[in-house]
N, C-alpha and C positions, 0 to 999 in steps of 0.2 A: 129340573133344567134339562133339556135335552141330550143323551150323549153322542158323540160325534161318531159318524160313518166307522166304522173300522176301516184301515188303509192295508193292503196288501200287498207287500216286498218279493218279488221273484229273485232268487239267489241262483244263475245260472252258472255250475264248475262243469271244467271238465272231470268224469268220475277217475281216478287214480286206479292206475297197473289198467287203463284200456288204451286200447292201441292208436297212436295218434300217429298220423298221413303225413306228406310233403307239405300240406299246407299250413299245418297245425304245427309244422317244425320253423318251418319260414317264418310264423307267425310268433313263434319263442325265438327268434332272433339267432336259429339253431343254420346253419348255410346246408348249404348241398355240398357236397351226396346224400346225405342222411336223409333216409325217406317212411324212417319206421322208427317208434319211440313208442316210451313209458312213463306218462307222470304218478311219481311216487310225493311222500313228505316223508322224511325221516324220523325216526320214531324213537323215544326213549329210550329204550331197550338197546338200537345201535350205537350209542354214545360208547364213549370210552372216560378211561379217569381223567385225559387233558382235554374233554371235552367237544371230543369233535368224532365224525364217523369213525369207528374201529374199520383198521383195518379189513380186518376179516371179511367184514359186511358187505365191503364190493363184490366179492366173491358170490355170495348171497342173490344180490341186486343181480349183477349179469347171467347169475342163472335163472331167476324171475323173468330175465329180457329174454333168453334163451328158448324158453319152455314157449313163451307167448308167442316168439317168432316163428320158434318152427310148430307150432297150431294154424297160425296164420299162411306161413308161406311154405311151409315145406311137408309140412303131414301131407294136404289135400292131393300135392304132387305123385308122393312115393308111396303111399296107404300103407302098407303093412310090410312090403317085399322087405326093406334096406332098415335097421335100427341103423343108429347116429349116437356117436360115442364120442363125450369128451376124451381129447388126446393130451393138450395141453392149453395150458391159461396162464396169463401174465396180466402186469397191472403196473401201472404208470403213474400215484401220486403228483399233482403240478399245485395243486390248494386245498385246503381244509374245506369241509361241509359240517355245520354245524347243528344242534336239536333242530326242528321244527320248521329249515328249511324245506320246500320244495324243488325236486328234481326232475330234468327229465334225460332218460338212460336212451340213447342210441345205440343203432348196433344195424352193419352190414357187412353182407358177406365179399372179400376185395380180389379172394385169391383161388383159382378150382387146380387141384392136383385130377390125379389118376384117381383115388382112393379118397383123396381127403381136403377140407375145405377150410379155410381160414378165414375169422369175422373179425373186425373190430368195433371198440366199446367204445362212449362216449359218456360222459356224467356231466351235465349242466345244471348249473343255478343262474337263472335272470342271466342268458345265453350267453354264461364265459363256461369254456369249458374247463371243470377242474380235476378230474380227473380220465384217462383212458387204460381201454384194454382189447388184450386179443385174445384169439382161443383158436387150436386150431383143431378139428372135429372130423372122424372118421365115420366113414361109410363100411355098412358090416354087414354082410347075409351070413344068415347059416352057421354063426361062429368065425369067420373068416372076415380079414377085409373085401370090400369086392370093390370094383369101377363104381363110381358117381352115378345114378343112371342120366340117361343124355336129357331126360325131359327139368327134370333137377337144374342140372348145369345148365338147360337153356334158360329156366326160369330165371335160376341165381346170375345168369348174366343180366336178362333183361330186366328182373327188381331193382338189383343193386351194382348193374356195373364189372359183378365180376370180369377179373381176366385167367384165363387161361394159363397155366405155367405147365 
């Protein structure tokens, strides 16, 4: 008996924790003004005794997001001159996220002050916002608060629509 010819199936996936741009987010039913995101999947170790993502995990997810955002959008602009320090962070839980769900983290800079800026975050599952967060980030030079560099300020306005306060 002749053997059938082998078939090859191609699976195309977005790599987890790879940056997503505006069109990727629109395709995932995430509205404007979000323009930067990361996709990932809930892992077993992130689940609590109630069977949903542990509250503390969201802080880690937002930190992962900030690192990617800073590497992609901020560090190329400011170089080594300024340091960015997390001042405070907050979360608002709207709906639970369960094991093995794929989610998209989004974030953007919404406000610029003299030495700090505020970012807003979202965690989306199937186009539904499940958790929001915010952080205040301070720019530092030589161990002291420093004014946000003008080129960074302009970039955050252009990239995220940040408002100057």
